[in-house]
N, C-alpha and C positions, 0 to 999 in steps of 0.2 A: 300598743299595741308591735309588738313586736317582731321583725323579720331576717332571716338570715337566709344568703344567697339566694333572694325571691321567694319565700317559703316566710307563712308563719308560724311564731312559734309561739307554741302554748302556753303561758305561766299560772302558776295559779297567785293568788289576789298578795298570798306573805312575799313572793320571786318576783313575782309585777314593783313588788315593794322595795325590795329589795336592789333589785335590777336600775328601777327607778333615781333612788339615792347615790344610786352611782356616777349614772350616768348621769344629773342638776350637778352634782361636784366632782365634773372626772380626774380633779388634785388632791382634792382630801383624800386623810387613811382616815381609816374607820376602824375601833376595838372593839370589840364583841357585843363589850359592855353597850358602847351606842348605836352600835345597828339593833340591838334587841329594846332600845328607849328608844330612839324613833320610830321603829316596824310596830314592835308590840308595844309602845306604849305601857310599857310597867317596869319596874323595876330590874335590873339584870343578878343574879343569885344564882352567878358562878355556874347558868346550866351550860355547859361549853356545846354540850350536846344539838339541842334544841341549832343553833345556826351550825355549826359544823352539820348536819342534814340539807338547812335549807341549804345553802353554801354547794354543797355537790349535788343537790336536785337544778338547783341551776343551771353549775358549771355543764350537768351531762346533756339539759337542753340548751346552751349553747356556744360551748368549747368545741374545734374542731375533737381535740386532745383530752379530756374530764383533767387528766391528770399531770399534766401539762400546760395548767390554763393562761394560759394569754392577755384575757378579757380580763376575768376577775383577778385579780396574782395577792397568793399572800404572802401578808411581809411579817415572817418567824417573831414569835412573841408581843407583837403590836398588833397588828388584823389585816384589814384586807385593805389595796387598791385599784383603782381604774387601771388597767394595763392600758396602754397606747395603739393600742393596732385595733382599739374598736374604730 
């Protein structure tokens, strides 16, 4: 279960799996390929849109300002990591 400000946030199975991945390894940086391989358990074929959509939806649910995320940070050209604000 994920909560924010005392309210339960409803996440899809994939959103929760991505969130759990970051929380379980708070200092690790994940490439899109790594996220895809770990969450979908399939080979990644450079379909960035799948990851981009999931990350956007997750941020819309957990971030105060999804366009300026504090909890899941983008490292341009590298991937994503858990922000220090969580």
